[in-house]
C-alpha positions in Angstrom: -61.0 -31.5 7.7 -61.1 -32.7 11.3 -58.0 -33.2 13.4 -57.7 -35.9 16.0 -56.9 -35.1 19.6 -53.1 -35.5 19.2 -53.1 -33.3 16.1 -55.1 -30.6 17.9 -52.6 -30.6 20.8 -49.7 -30.2 18.4 -51.4 -27.3 16.6 -52.1 -25.7 20.0 -48.4 -26.1 21.0 -47.2 -24.6 17.7 -49.5 -21.6 18.1 -48.2 -21.0 21.6 -44.6 -21.3 20.4 -45.3 -18.9 17.6 -46.9 -16.4 19.9 -43.7 -16.4 22.0 -41.0 -16.7 19.4 -42.5 -16.2 15.9 -42.2 -12.5 15.8 -38.6 -12.6 17.0 -37.7 -15.3 14.4 -39.3 -13.2 11.6 -37.4 -10.2 12.8 -34.1 -12.1 12.8 -34.7 -13.3 9.2 -35.5 -9.7 8.1 -32.3 -8.5 9.8 -30.2 -11.2 8.2 -31.5 -10.3 4.8 -30.8 -6.7 5.4 -27.2 -7.4 6.4 -26.7 -9.6 3.4 -28.2 -6.9 1.1 -25.9 -4.3 2.7 -22.8 -6.6 2.3 -23.7 -7.3 -1.4 -24.1 -3.6 -2.0 -20.8 -2.8 -0.3 -19.0 -5.4 -2.4 -20.6 -3.9 -5.6 -19.4 -0.4 -4.6 -15.9 -1.6 -3.9 -15.7 -3.4 -7.2 -17.0 -0.3 -9.0 -14.5 2.0 -7.2 -11.6 -0.3 -8.0 -12.6 -0.3 -11.7 -12.9 3.5 -11.9 -9.6 3.9 -10.0 -7.9 1.4 -12.3 -9.0 3.4 -15.4 -7.6 6.6 -13.9 -4.4 4.9 -12.9 -4.0 3.7 -16.5 -4.5 7.3 -17.6 -1.8 8.4 -15.1 0.7 5.9 -16.4 0.1 7.3 -19.9 0.5 10.8 -18.7 3.9 10.1 -17.1 5.1 9.5 -20.7 3.0 12.0 -22.7 1.7 14.7 -20.4 3.4 14.7 -17.0 2.1 18.1 -16.1 -1.4 16.6 -15.8 -0.3 13.7 -13.7 -0.5 15.4 -10.3 -4.1 16.3 -10.9 -5.0 12.7 -11.8 -3.2 11.4 -8.8 -5.0 13.9 -6.6 -8.4 12.7 -8.0 -7.5 9.1 -7.2 -6.3 10.0 -3.7 -9.4 12.0 -2.9 -12.1 9.8 -4.5 -10.5 6.4 -4.3 -8.1 6.6 -1.5 -9.2 3.2 -0.1 -8.0 1.4 -3.3 -4.5 0.1 -3.9 -4.2 2.5 -6.9 -4.1 5.6 -4.8 -0.6 5.2 -3.3 0.7 3.9 -6.7 -0.6 7.0 -8.4 1.1 9.1 -5.8 4.4 7.4 -6.6 3.9 8.0 -10.3 3.3 11.7 -9.6 6.4 11.8 -7.4 8.4 10.4 -10.3 7.0 13.1 -12.6 7.9 15.8 -10.0 11.5 14.5 -9.7 11.8 14.6 -13.5 10.5 18.2 -13.4 13.0 19.1 -10.7 10.3 19.6 -8.1 11.7 17.6 -5.1 9.4 19.3 -2.5 6.3 18.2 -4.4 7.8 14.7 -4.9 8.5 14.4 -1.2 4.9 15.3 -0.4 3.6 12.7 -2.8 5.8 10.0 -1.4 4.9 10.8 2.2 1.2 10.5 1.3 1.9 7.1 -0.1 3.7 6.0 3.1 0.8 7.3 5.2 -2.0 5.8 3.1 -0.7 2.7 1.3 -2.5 -0.4 2.4 0.4 -2.8 1.5 3.6 -3.0 3.5 5.8 -3.6 0.4 4.3 -0.5 -1.3 5.1 1.5 1.8 8.7 0.3 1.7 9.0 1.2 -1.9 7.8 4.7 -1.0 10.3 4.8 1.9 13.2 4.0 -0.5 12.1 6.8 -2.7 11.7 9.2 0.1 15.3 8.3 1.4 16.6 9.0 -2.1 15.0 12.4 -2.2 16.4 13.2 1.3 19.8 12.0 0.2 19.8 14.3 -2.9 18.8 17.2 -0.5 21.7 16.5 1.8 19.4 15.4 4.6 21.5 12.4 5.6 20.1 11.8 9.1 16.6 12.1 7.9 17.3 9.6 5.1 18.9 7.1 7.7 15.8 7.6 9.9 13.5 6.8 6.9 15.5 3.6 6.2 15.1 2.4 9.7 11.3 2.0 9.2 11.4 -1.0 6.9 8.5 -3.4 7.2 8.9 -6.1 4.6 11.8 -8.5 4.9 12.0 -8.8 1.1 13.4 -5.3 1.0 16.2 -5.9 3.5 19.0 -5.9 0.9 17.7 -2.8 -0.9 17.4 -0.9 2.4 21.0 -1.9 3.3 22.3 -0.7 -0.1 20.4 2.6 0.3 21.8 3.0 3.8 25.3 2.5 2.3 24.7 5.2 -0.2 23.7 7.6 2.5 26.7 6.8 4.7 29.1 7.3 1.8 27.7 10.8 1.3 27.8 11.4 5.0 31.5 10.4 5.0 31.1 7.3 7.1 33.1 4.8 5.0 33.2 2.1 7.6 29.5 2.2 8.1 29.0 2.2 4.3 31.1 -0.8 4.0 29.1 -2.6 6.6 25.9 -1.7 4.9 27.0 -2.8 1.5 28.3 -6.1 2.9 25.0 -6.6 4.5 23.2 -6.0 1.2 25.7 -8.2 -0.6 25.1 -11.1 1.8 21.3 -10.9 1.4 21.0 -10.4 -2.4 20.4 -13.5 -4.6 23.3 -14.4 -6.8 21.3 -13.5 -9.9 20.1 -10.1 -8.5 20.5 -7.4 -11.1 21.9 -4.9 -8.6 24.4 -7.3 -6.9 27.2 -6.2 -9.3 26.5 -2.6 -8.5 26.8 -3.3 -4.8 30.1 -5.1 -5.3 31.4 -2.1 -7.4 30.4 0.3 -4.6 32.1 -1.8 -2.0 35.3 -2.1 -4.1 35.3 1.7 -4.6 35.5 2.2 -0.9 38.8 0.3 -0.7 40.0 -1.9 2.1 39.3 -1.3 5.8 
């Protein structure tokens, strides 16, 4: 098939352009495909890990009720193998609850501190802080508990942290500070909050200023 002069010029221009840029363009396409393939593989691995971690976490929940002695081992497996998932810190908190039930506060404290250090979600870290403060309160570590309660991140937990601070201050003997903390909690709790009545009872028990 013969090409006219204009077509021959266009073909020559394309060949020249391809010689200059064609290899680079092909390389860019290959690189883009490699990146896409890597991203798809990463997403698949993440989904697979989350599924496996979820299965182990369900097992941990069952163990809390039926075989709490095995829960620490399950939680450790989740922490070590699936620490990047949201199940790891939750499993640590389950193990801490089992340790408290078994009168092992030191082990519970270690589990809760792991959750604080490794949880990816601020609300979950705050739940862990509340539990750590409760452990410290039971151990008579009042200043440590107050320091823990100063590290709140999520505004949704403001009232709970205030109530916990009041509990610590009562045990420390600071009734004035406890009143202020309970009033702070009272002012921030919704009227239908299940713990509002408890806060009011604690406040009344302290008497008047």
